[in-house]
C-alpha positions as CSV (number, residue, x, y, z in Angstrom):
1,M,-108.1,-6.7,82.6
2,E,-110.7,-9.4,82.4
3,S,-108.0,-12.1,83.0
4,L,-106.9,-10.2,86.1
5,R,-110.5,-9.9,87.4
6,M,-111.0,-13.7,86.9
7,R,-107.8,-14.5,88.8
8,M,-108.7,-12.1,91.7
9,T,-112.2,-13.6,91.9
10,T,-110.8,-17.2,91.9
11,V,-108.5,-16.3,94.8
12,Y,-111.3,-14.7,96.7
13,L,-113.6,-17.6,96.3
14,A,-110.9,-20.1,97.2
15,I,-110.3,-18.2,100.4
16,L,-114.0,-17.7,101.3
17,I,-115.3,-21.2,100.8
18,P,-112.9,-23.3,103.0
19,Y,-113.5,-20.9,105.9
20,A,-117.3,-21.2,105.6
21,V,-117.1,-25.0,105.4
22,F,-114.5,-25.3,108.2
23,A,-116.8,-23.3,110.5
24,A,-119.8,-25.7,110.0
25,P,-120.8,-28.2,112.6
26,M,-119.3,-31.7,112.4
27,G,-121.3,-34.5,110.7
28,V,-122.6,-35.4,107.3
29,K,-123.0,-32.2,105.4
30,P,-125.7,-31.6,102.8
31,K,-125.1,-33.1,99.4
32,V,-123.1,-30.7,97.1
33,A,-125.2,-29.3,94.3
34,D,-123.9,-29.7,90.8
35,N,-125.0,-29.2,87.1
36,I,-125.3,-25.5,87.6
37,R,-126.8,-24.0,84.4
38,C,-127.9,-20.4,83.6
39,I,-130.0,-19.0,80.8
40,S,-130.9,-15.4,79.9
41,N,-134.2,-14.8,78.1
42,N,-133.5,-12.3,75.4
43,F,-130.7,-10.7,77.4
44,E,-133.4,-9.3,79.8
45,D,-133.1,-11.6,82.8
46,M,-131.2,-14.7,84.0
47,I,-132.4,-17.9,85.6
48,C,-129.9,-20.3,87.1
49,S,-130.8,-23.9,88.1
50,W,-128.9,-26.8,89.8
51,E,-129.3,-30.4,90.8
52,V,-128.9,-32.3,94.0
53,V,-128.8,-36.0,93.4
54,D,-129.4,-37.6,96.8
55,S,-132.5,-39.4,98.1
56,A,-131.3,-39.4,101.7
57,Q,-133.4,-37.6,104.3
58,I,-130.5,-35.1,104.9
59,A,-131.0,-33.8,101.4
60,Q,-134.7,-33.5,101.8
61,D,-134.3,-31.5,105.0
62,S,-131.6,-29.2,103.4
63,N,-132.1,-25.8,101.9
64,Y,-130.1,-24.7,98.8
65,T,-129.5,-21.2,97.5
66,L,-127.3,-19.5,95.0
67,L,-124.6,-17.0,96.0
68,W,-123.2,-14.6,93.4
69,T,-120.8,-11.8,92.6
70,V,-119.7,-9.9,89.5
71,H,-116.5,-8.6,91.0
72,P,-114.2,-9.6,94.0
73,G,-116.0,-8.7,97.2
74,S,-118.7,-10.1,99.4
75,L,-121.0,-12.8,97.9
76,N,-124.7,-11.9,97.5
77,L,-127.7,-14.1,98.2
78,C,-130.0,-15.0,95.3
79,P,-132.7,-12.4,95.0
80,H,-135.5,-14.8,94.0
81,T,-135.2,-18.5,94.9
82,K,-137.8,-21.0,93.9
83,G,-137.0,-24.7,94.4
84,N,-133.6,-25.4,92.7
85,T,-133.7,-22.2,90.7
86,C,-132.6,-18.6,91.2
87,R,-133.9,-15.7,89.1
88,F,-132.4,-12.3,88.4
89,Q,-134.8,-9.8,86.8
90,Q,-134.7,-6.2,85.5
91,D,-135.3,-3.2,87.7
92,D,-134.5,-5.0,90.9
93,G,-132.1,-2.6,92.6
94,I,-128.7,-4.0,93.4
95,D,-129.9,-7.5,92.4
96,S,-131.0,-6.4,88.9
97,F,-129.7,-8.6,86.0
98,K,-126.5,-7.2,84.7
99,A,-126.4,-7.9,81.0
100,G,-122.9,-8.0,79.6
101,F,-121.2,-8.9,82.9
102,I,-119.5,-12.1,84.0
103,Y,-121.2,-13.7,87.1
104,Y,-119.4,-16.0,89.5
105,V,-121.9,-18.3,91.2
106,I,-121.9,-20.9,93.9
107,V,-124.7,-23.0,95.4
108,R,-124.7,-23.4,99.2
109,G,-126.6,-26.2,100.9
110,T,-127.6,-25.7,104.5
111,H,-129.0,-28.1,107.1
112,P,-130.0,-27.1,110.7
113,E,-128.0,-29.9,112.2
114,H,-125.3,-30.8,109.7
115,G,-123.9,-27.5,108.6
116,E,-123.2,-26.3,105.1
117,S,-121.8,-27.6,101.8
118,F,-120.7,-25.5,98.8
119,S,-120.5,-26.4,95.1
120,S,-117.6,-25.5,93.0
121,Y,-118.0,-22.0,91.6
122,E,-119.1,-21.4,88.0
123,M,-118.2,-18.5,85.8
124,V,-121.2,-17.4,83.7
125,N,-120.6,-15.1,80.7
126,T,-124.0,-13.5,80.2
127,Y,-123.2,-12.9,76.5
128,E,-123.0,-16.7,75.9
129,I,-126.2,-17.9,77.7
130,V,-128.8,-15.9,75.8
131,K,-132.0,-17.4,74.3
132,P,-133.5,-14.8,72.0
133,K,-137.1,-14.1,71.4
134,P,-138.4,-15.2,68.0
135,V,-137.5,-13.1,64.9
136,R,-140.2,-10.7,63.7
137,E,-141.8,-9.7,60.4
138,L,-140.8,-12.9,58.5
139,K,-142.0,-12.7,54.9
140,T,-141.3,-13.6,51.3
141,L,-139.9,-10.8,49.3
142,D,-139.5,-12.6,46.0
143,K,-140.2,-16.0,44.5
144,G,-139.2,-17.9,41.5
145,Q,-139.5,-21.5,40.2
146,S,-136.5,-22.7,42.1
147,H,-135.8,-20.0,44.7
148,L,-137.4,-17.9,47.5
149,Q,-136.1,-14.6,48.8
150,L,-136.9,-14.3,52.5
151,S,-136.5,-11.4,55.0
152,W,-137.1,-10.9,58.7
153,T,-136.2,-8.6,61.6
154,H,-134.1,-9.4,64.6
155,P,-135.8,-10.4,67.8
156,E,-137.4,-7.5,69.8
157,N,-134.8,-5.5,71.8
158,L,-132.0,-7.7,70.7
159,S,-130.2,-6.5,67.6
160,S,-126.9,-8.1,66.6
161,N,-124.8,-5.2,68.0
162,R,-126.0,-5.9,71.6
163,L,-124.0,-9.2,71.5
164,Y,-120.3,-9.2,70.8
165,S,-120.7,-12.3,68.7
166,G,-123.8,-11.0,66.8
167,L,-126.7,-13.2,65.9
168,M,-126.9,-16.4,63.9
169,Y,-130.0,-17.4,62.0
170,N,-131.1,-20.9,61.0
171,V,-133.4,-21.1,58.0
172,L,-135.3,-24.3,57.4
173,L,-137.6,-25.0,54.5
174,E,-139.7,-28.2,54.3
175,S,-141.6,-28.9,51.0
176,E,-145.0,-30.5,50.7
177,H,-143.1,-33.5,49.3
178,G,-141.0,-33.9,52.5
179,T,-137.7,-32.5,51.1
180,I,-135.7,-30.2,53.4
181,K,-133.4,-27.3,52.7
182,E,-131.5,-25.7,55.5
183,I,-129.0,-22.8,55.7
184,E,-127.4,-20.6,58.3
185,T,-126.7,-16.9,57.9
186,R,-125.9,-13.8,60.0
187,Q,-128.0,-11.6,57.7
188,E,-131.6,-10.6,58.3
189,G,-132.6,-12.2,55.0
190,A,-131.6,-15.0,52.7
191,R,-132.1,-16.3,49.2
192,V,-132.7,-20.1,49.2
193,D,-132.0,-21.8,45.8
194,G,-132.5,-25.3,44.6
195,L,-136.2,-25.5,45.3
196,I,-139.0,-27.4,43.5
197,P,-141.2,-25.3,41.1
198,N,-144.9,-24.7,42.1
199,T,-144.4,-26.3,45.5
200,L,-145.6,-25.3,48.9
201,Y,-142.9,-24.7,51.6
202,K,-143.1,-24.4,55.4
203,V,-140.5,-21.9,56.4
204,S,-139.1,-21.6,59.9
205,I,-136.4,-19.2,61.2
206,K,-134.6,-19.5,64.6
207,A,-132.0,-17.1,66.1
208,K,-129.2,-17.6,68.6
209,P,-126.0,-15.8,69.6
210,G,-123.1,-16.2,67.3
211,R,-121.2,-17.8,70.1
212,G,-122.8,-20.0,72.8
213,G,-126.4,-19.4,73.8
214,Y,-129.6,-21.2,72.8
215,W,-131.8,-21.3,69.8
216,S,-135.0,-19.2,70.0
217,E,-138.4,-20.6,69.3
218,A,-139.1,-20.6,65.5
219,A,-141.0,-18.0,63.6
220,R,-143.0,-19.6,60.8
221,I,-144.8,-18.9,57.5
222,T,-146.0,-20.9,54.5
223,T,-145.2,-19.9,51.0
224,T,-144.9,-21.4,47.5
225,T,-142.5,-21.3,44.6
226,S,-143.8,-20.1,41.2
């Protein structure tokens, strides 16, 4: 079903864009935008950005906006444009961020005298662009001479079952002597062995989707082995 939807959307966009460009006035069209990138903060919103690498005056006088759809049909204008970014937020009517959907996005450049240009379309899987909030309630449950047992809670409003690939956690321990121990786990807790007795450790935990996405900011504590 997903494959069929992607093919239908590809055909629709392939038909739509040439007609839009063909109808534009003759002349040097605005520079085509590229490097389209989207990120979702904690699966609660989505911000897309793009670049226009052109110092010519035509680029300075052009306006760029993102067009989007989540299914074959008419393209929608970006709900909130600021500079070379477009934001989708919660509780915003038809433009509300649709977590779990695949977006198809295009950036259109317009100039009052030189018509329009269109980027290639990008497929954005919202499951794979998430940057979680930091983990919560990071603490030491048990300590020994050469180990620490740590626990934490998933980011607020983002448990593993909300993402089809779950959450991955990066656990980093840096000792007062400068040695580093690092592991990754899908559990909300970890035992870290091979540590130095009676030593202070700085502990940091980051989270990201199991597939794609971005690492969260780190949650941090300081603890010691016995």
